[in-house]
C-alpha positions as CSV (number, residue, x, y, z in Angstrom):
1,M,7.0,89.6,206.7
2,N,10.1,88.0,205.0
3,K,8.1,85.3,203.7
4,E,5.4,87.5,202.3
5,L,7.9,90.0,200.5
6,E,9.4,87.1,199.2
7,A,6.0,85.9,197.3
8,L,5.5,89.3,196.3
9,E,8.9,89.9,194.3
10,R,7.8,86.2,192.8
11,K,4.7,87.6,191.8
12,L,6.2,90.7,190.3
13,E,8.8,88.2,188.1
14,I,6.1,86.4,187.0
15,R,3.8,89.3,186.0
16,N,6.9,90.8,184.3
17,R,7.5,87.5,182.1
18,E,3.8,87.9,181.2
19,L,4.2,91.4,180.7
20,A,7.3,91.0,178.4
21,E,6.0,87.8,176.4
22,A,2.5,90.0,175.8
23,H,4.9,92.1,174.4
24,R,6.5,90.0,172.0
25,H,3.6,88.3,171.1
26,I,2.1,92.1,170.3
27,A,5.2,93.2,168.3
28,S,4.9,89.9,166.0
29,L,1.4,90.9,165.5
30,E,2.0,94.0,164.7
31,E,5.0,93.0,162.2
32,R,2.2,90.5,160.3
33,L,-0.2,93.5,160.2
34,L,2.6,95.4,158.5
35,K,3.3,92.7,156.0
36,L,-0.6,92.1,155.4
37,K,-0.9,95.9,154.7
38,Q,2.1,95.9,151.9
39,Y,0.5,93.0,150.6
40,R,-3.2,94.8,150.3
41,R,-1.4,97.8,148.9
42,E,0.8,95.6,145.9
43,L,-2.7,93.4,145.3
44,K,-4.2,97.3,145.0
45,L,-1.7,98.3,142.6
46,L,-1.8,95.0,140.6
47,K,-5.4,95.4,140.0
48,E,-5.0,98.7,138.7
49,E,-2.3,98.2,136.3
50,R,-4.8,94.7,135.0
51,R,-7.1,97.4,134.7
52,R,-5.1,99.7,132.7
53,L,-4.1,96.9,130.3
54,R,-7.4,95.7,129.9
55,E,-8.4,99.3,128.5
56,S,-5.3,100.1,126.5
57,A,-5.3,100.2,122.9
58,E,-2.9,97.6,122.3
59,R,-5.0,94.8,123.5
60,R,-8.0,95.5,121.5
61,V,-5.7,95.8,118.7
62,G,-4.4,92.5,119.5
63,Q,-7.9,91.2,119.9
64,V,-9.1,92.4,116.5
65,L,-5.9,90.3,114.9
66,L,-6.3,87.2,116.9
67,V,-10.0,87.1,115.8
68,P,-9.4,85.0,112.7
69,Y,-7.4,82.4,114.3
70,R,-10.1,82.0,117.4
71,V,-12.8,81.2,114.4
72,I,-10.0,78.7,112.9
73,G,-9.7,76.9,116.3
74,R,-13.7,76.6,117.1
75,L,-13.7,75.6,113.6
76,L,-11.3,72.6,113.8
77,I,-13.0,71.7,117.5
78,A,-16.3,71.2,115.6
79,V,-14.9,69.4,112.9
80,C,-13.3,67.0,115.8
81,R,-16.0,66.8,117.5
82,I,-18.0,65.6,114.2
83,F,-15.3,63.2,113.4
84,A,-15.2,61.3,116.8
85,A,-18.8,61.4,116.3
86,F,-18.6,59.6,113.2
87,L,-15.8,57.7,114.4
88,S,-18.3,56.1,117.1
89,L,-21.1,55.6,115.1
90,S,-19.1,53.5,112.5
91,S,-17.7,51.0,115.5
């Protein structure tokens, strides 16, 4: 009878350790879940801020002001390509 009682006590200790380990694991998973939820909220806020900035009047004004520089940049790229092609043909 005493051996049976000791065996049951050992089983109980093992189960209690497993249960404590499971609780620690669940707590760590809950912590990760909370972090992920916070990251998702931050990402949502950043996306909303980005959308508002893209729709802002300041961005449209900036785009209009940058048009001449974009045209000049494209023109320079085209000239460089033509010049490079000319150099490769003359070699």
